[in-house]
PAMARVEX-730417 format. One record per residue: chain; residue in one letter; x, y, z of N, C-alpha, C, CB in turn; residue number from 1. Coordinates in nm, 4 decimals, decimal comma, always signed. Glycine has a CB too. Layout:
<rs>
R chaine residu     n_px     n_py     n_pz    ca_px    ca_py    ca_pz     c_px     c_py     c_pz    cb_px    cb_py    cb_pz num
R      A      A        X        Y        Z        X        Y        Z        X        Y        Z        X        Y        Z NUM
...
</rs>
This chain:
<rs>
R chaine residu     n_px     n_py     n_pz    ca_px    ca_py    ca_pz     c_px     c_py     c_pz    cb_px    cb_py    cb_pz num
R      A      G  -0,4828 +22,6424  -3,1175  -0,5133 +22,6440  -3,3054  -0,5590 +22,5129  -3,3093  -0,3623 +22,6664  -3,4339   1
R      A      T  -0,5952 +22,4896  -3,4513  -0,6471 +22,3257  -3,4835  -0,5548 +22,3289  -3,6354  -0,8722 +22,2940  -3,5069   2
R      A      V  -0,5888 +22,2021  -3,7090  -0,4662 +22,1695  -3,8115  -0,5348 +22,2490  -3,9205  -0,4276 +21,9891  -3,8546   3
R      A      G  -0,6908 +22,2744  -3,9359  -0,6697 +22,4227  -4,0363  -0,6687 +22,4538  -4,0473  -0,6670 +22,4895  -4,0904   4
R      A      E  -0,6036 +22,5907  -3,9035  -0,5886 +22,7060  -3,8761  -0,4139 +22,6105  -3,9225  -0,6585 +22,7911  -3,7097   5
R      A      V  -0,4053 +22,5920  -3,8810  -0,1895 +22,5904  -3,8956  -0,2043 +22,5806  -4,0681  -0,0597 +22,3766  -3,7981   6
R      A      L  -0,2946 +22,4896  -4,1060  -0,2516 +22,4410  -4,2380  -0,2466 +22,5847  -4,3530  -0,3730 +22,3108  -4,2881   7
R      A      R  -0,3319 +22,6846  -4,3261  -0,4470 +22,7824  -4,3604  -0,3384 +22,8983  -4,3741  -0,5864 +22,8061  -4,2328   8
R      A      G  -0,2493 +22,9188  -4,2541  -0,1863 +23,0098  -4,2230  -0,0398 +22,9938  -4,2821  -0,2013 +23,0221  -4,0899   9
R      A      L  -0,0143 +22,8401  -4,3126  +0,0927 +22,8118  -4,4137  +0,0876 +22,8533  -4,5127  +0,1155 +22,7085  -4,4426  10
R      A      A  -0,0170 +22,8751  -4,5853  -0,0851 +22,8266  -4,7243  -0,1022 +23,0315  -4,7864  -0,2981 +22,6992  -4,6836  11
R      A      E  -0,1487 +23,1016  -4,6034  -0,1258 +23,2453  -4,6567  +0,0333 +23,3737  -4,6978  -0,2043 +23,3014  -4,5485  12
R      A      R  +0,0940 +23,2459  -4,5816  +0,2703 +23,2390  -4,6063  +0,3296 +23,2492  -4,7363  +0,3316 +23,1045  -4,5628  13
R      A      Y  +0,3412 +23,0807  -4,7521  +0,3205 +23,0685  -4,8878  +0,2828 +23,0355  -5,0169  +0,3460 +23,0653  -4,8964  14
R      A      P  +0,1910 +23,0884  -5,0607  +0,0691 +23,0487  -5,1744  +0,0057 +22,9843  -5,2262  +0,0649 +23,0559  -5,2419  15
R      A      G  +0,1764 +22,9419  -5,3104  +0,1628 +22,8470  -5,3670  +0,1690 +22,6506  -5,2728  +0,2687 +22,8938  -5,4692  16
R      A      T  +0,1711 +22,6767  -5,2417  +0,0671 +22,5232  -5,1440  -0,0423 +22,4724  -5,1428  +0,0393 +22,5251  -5,0220  17
R      A      R  -0,1693 +22,6534  -5,1541  -0,2976 +22,6500  -5,1210  -0,3081 +22,5863  -5,2168  -0,3790 +22,7562  -5,0979  18
R      A      E  -0,3253 +22,5580  -5,3532  -0,3666 +22,4832  -5,4797  -0,3696 +22,2549  -5,4185  -0,1935 +22,5473  -5,6384  19
R      A      Q  -0,2491 +22,2905  -5,3240  -0,0916 +22,1506  -5,3298  -0,2298 +22,1463  -5,2049  +0,1745 +22,1834  -5,2841  20
R      A      L  -0,2267 +22,1844  -5,0970  -0,2862 +22,1321  -4,9561  -0,4757 +22,1408  -5,0148  -0,2283 +22,2736  -4,7835  21
R      A      F  -0,5011 +22,1997  -5,0291  -0,6508 +22,1771  -5,0475  -0,7141 +22,1732  -5,1756  -0,7180 +22,2713  -4,9838  22
R      A      S  -0,8242 +22,1803  -5,1731  -0,8994 +22,1136  -5,2943  -1,0184 +22,2212  -5,2897  -0,9521 +21,9314  -5,2722  23
R      A      Q  -1,1453 +22,2096  -5,4181  -1,1970 +22,3859  -5,4546  -1,2933 +22,3939  -5,3768  -1,2559 +22,4378  -5,6140  24
R      A      D  -1,2876 +22,2784  -5,2370  -1,3867 +22,2680  -5,1551  -1,3410 +22,3422  -4,9974  -1,4228 +22,1091  -5,1538  25
R      A      G  -1,2556 +22,3495  -4,9611  -1,1889 +22,3862  -4,8331  -1,0988 +22,3079  -4,7643  -1,2727 +22,4089  -4,7478  26
R      A      E  -1,1333 +22,1401  -4,7956  -1,1253 +22,0148  -4,7325  -0,9349 +22,0098  -4,7848  -1,2638 +21,8738  -4,8073  27
R      A      L  -0,9134 +21,8902  -4,7093  -0,7839 +21,8777  -4,7503  -0,7817 +21,7648  -4,8504  -0,6919 +21,8567  -4,6346  28
R      A      N  -0,6863 +21,8575  -4,9181  -0,7026 +21,7601  -5,0641  -0,6328 +21,6071  -5,0061  -0,5864 +21,8414  -5,2326  29
R      A      R  -0,6957 +21,5262  -5,1242  -0,6988 +21,3276  -5,0805  -0,5706 +21,3161  -5,1311  -0,8312 +21,1893  -5,1769  30
R      A      Y  -0,5322 +21,3642  -5,2184  -0,3418 +21,3259  -5,1117  -0,2439 +21,3919  -5,1131  -0,2460 +21,2061  -5,1455  31
R      A      V  -0,3120 +21,4875  -5,0356  -0,2246 +21,4786  -4,9369  -0,2669 +21,4288  -4,7513  -0,1711 +21,6195  -4,9536  32
R      A      N  -0,1693 +21,3799  -4,7248  -0,1773 +21,3662  -4,5562  -0,0777 +21,4110  -4,4758  -0,1853 +21,2325  -4,5097  33
R      A      V  -0,2314 +21,4734  -4,3660  -0,1510 +21,5767  -4,2514  -0,1499 +21,4070  -4,1363  -0,2884 +21,7804  -4,1683  34
R      A      Y  -0,0471 +21,4520  -4,0611  +0,0065 +21,3811  -3,9528  +0,0464 +21,4199  -3,7986  +0,1037 +21,3429  -4,0033  35
R      A      L  -0,0507 +21,4000  -3,7449  -0,0760 +21,5012  -3,5622  +0,0045 +21,4198  -3,5116  -0,2504 +21,5096  -3,4503  36
R      A      N  +0,0983 +21,4490  -3,4733  +0,2174 +21,3048  -3,3525  +0,2023 +21,1841  -3,3800  +0,1851 +21,2797  -3,1726  37
R      A      D  +0,2347 +21,1145  -3,5276  +0,2130 +21,0028  -3,5971  +0,0536 +20,9774  -3,6019  +0,2939 +20,8890  -3,5334  38
R      A      E  -0,0539 +21,0158  -3,5714  -0,1434 +21,0089  -3,6580  -0,2369 +21,0648  -3,7386  -0,1750 +20,9695  -3,6308  39
R      A      D  -0,2428 +20,9675  -3,8195  -0,3469 +21,0411  -3,9870  -0,4274 +21,1540  -3,8893  -0,5145 +20,8840  -4,1009  40
R      A      V  -0,4507 +21,2685  -3,9475  -0,5673 +21,3455  -3,9038  -0,6831 +21,3580  -3,9594  -0,5427 +21,4497  -3,8923  41
R      A      R  -0,7741 +21,2047  -4,0521  -0,8546 +21,2158  -4,1088  -0,8935 +21,0999  -4,0672  -0,8437 +21,2525  -4,2204  42
R      A      V  -0,8559 +21,0280  -3,9112  -0,9499 +20,9648  -3,8656  -0,9050 +21,0537  -3,7004  -0,9431 +20,7783  -3,8969  43
R      A      L  -0,8454 +21,1263  -3,6854  -0,8919 +21,2276  -3,5439  -1,0183 +21,2952  -3,6393  -0,7378 +21,3786  -3,4682  44
R      A      D  -1,0268 +21,4383  -3,5905  -1,1067 +21,5450  -3,6660  -1,0864 +21,6121  -3,7080  -1,1665 +21,5977  -3,6423  45
R      A      G  -1,0237 +21,5437  -3,8674  -0,9326 +21,6418  -3,9469  -0,9362 +21,7882  -3,9175  -0,9635 +21,6322  -4,0878  46
R      A      L  -0,9764 +21,8409  -4,0421  -0,8784 +22,0157  -4,0094  -0,9250 +22,0742  -3,8338  -0,9653 +22,1926  -4,1666  47
R      A      D  -1,0407 +21,9693  -3,8107  -1,0939 +22,0247  -3,6852  -1,0162 +21,9823  -3,5354  -1,2455 +21,9757  -3,6830  48
R      A      T  -0,9005 +21,8838  -3,5883  -0,8249 +21,8282  -3,4894  -0,7537 +21,9514  -3,3857  -0,7158 +21,7347  -3,5667  49
R      A      G  -0,7534 +21,9938  -3,2708  -0,6795 +21,9938  -3,2094  -0,4895 +21,9907  -3,2252  -0,7413 +21,9207  -3,1646  50
R      A      V  -0,4463 +22,1280  -3,1883  -0,2696 +22,1332  -3,1878  -0,2139 +22,1694  -3,0841  -0,2023 +22,2232  -3,2794  51
R      A      G  -0,1729 +22,1298  -2,9928  -0,0852 +22,1848  -2,9109  +0,1062 +22,3023  -2,9658  -0,0651 +22,0332  -2,8334  52
R      A      E  +0,1143 +22,3731  -2,8420  +0,2699 +22,4151  -2,8947  +0,3814 +22,3161  -2,9244  +0,3357 +22,4998  -2,7915  53
R      A      S  +0,3643 +22,1637  -2,8339  +0,4419 +22,1107  -2,8258  +0,4471 +21,9628  -2,8848  +0,4580 +22,1336  -2,7241  54
R      A      D  +0,3800 +21,9776  -3,0163  +0,2831 +21,8575  -3,1518  +0,3596 +21,8938  -3,2396  +0,0967 +21,8796  -3,2142  55
R      A      T  +0,3783 +21,7571  -3,2861  +0,4883 +21,7593  -3,4319  +0,3383 +21,7621  -3,5344  +0,6306 +21,5658  -3,4630  56
R      A      L  +0,3206 +21,8478  -3,6011  +0,2798 +21,8424  -3,7811  +0,3529 +21,7815  -3,9106  +0,2768 +21,9798  -3,8302  57
R      A      V  +0,3638 +21,6748  -3,9535  +0,4085 +21,6673  -4,1286  +0,3200 +21,6532  -4,1703  +0,4944 +21,5695  -4,1978  58
R      A      I  +0,3213 +21,7580  -4,3660  +0,2660 +21,7420  -4,5065  +0,3646 +21,6304  -4,5044  +0,2728 +21,8733  -4,6325  59
R      A      L  +0,3232 +21,5744  -4,5383  +0,3380 +21,4105  -4,6965  +0,2352 +21,3889  -4,8437  +0,2814 +21,2217  -4,6066  60
R      A      P  +0,2587 +21,4758  -4,9139  +0,2069 +21,4532  -5,0301  +0,2168 +21,3299  -5,0608  +0,2516 +21,5230  -5,1180  61
R      A      A  +0,1190 +21,2533  -5,0871  +0,1524 +21,1318  -5,1934  +0,1967 +21,0860  -5,3152  +0,0897 +21,0913  -5,2103  62
R      A      M  +0,2209 +21,0301  -5,3282  +0,3307 +20,9462  -5,4269  +0,2603 +20,8609  -5,4533  +0,4673 +20,8873  -5,3797  63
R      A      A  +0,2847 +20,8699  -5,6483  +0,2256 +20,7374  -5,7607  +0,3139 +20,7471  -5,8580  +0,0628 +20,7483  -5,8367  64
R      A      G  +0,3125 +20,6164  -5,9716  +0,3509 +20,6294  -6,0533  +0,4600 +20,5804  -6,0513  +0,3369 +20,7157  -6,0817  65
R      A      G  +0,5343 +20,5338  -6,1691  +0,6315 +20,4869  -6,1754  +0,6874 +20,3378  -6,3139  +0,6241 +20,4645  -6,0349  66
R      A      R  +0,7803 +20,2557  -6,2908  +0,8055 +20,2293  -6,3298  +0,8335 +20,0738  -6,3682  +0,8341 +20,2992  -6,3126  67
</rs>
């Protein structure tokens, strides 16, 4: 499959994640970083990046703020 298919599947199983993962237009939310085998999917093919059975997909929300 693709990164998009994996993330949409996750959002179907856990509906509370949909708004955190995707923007209104269905693209990856800009404050969410997704890595496939340590590579940012934005520099690959984005949500269309292919995912294999032995690949590792990491979802890392950006953090900001503090004092």
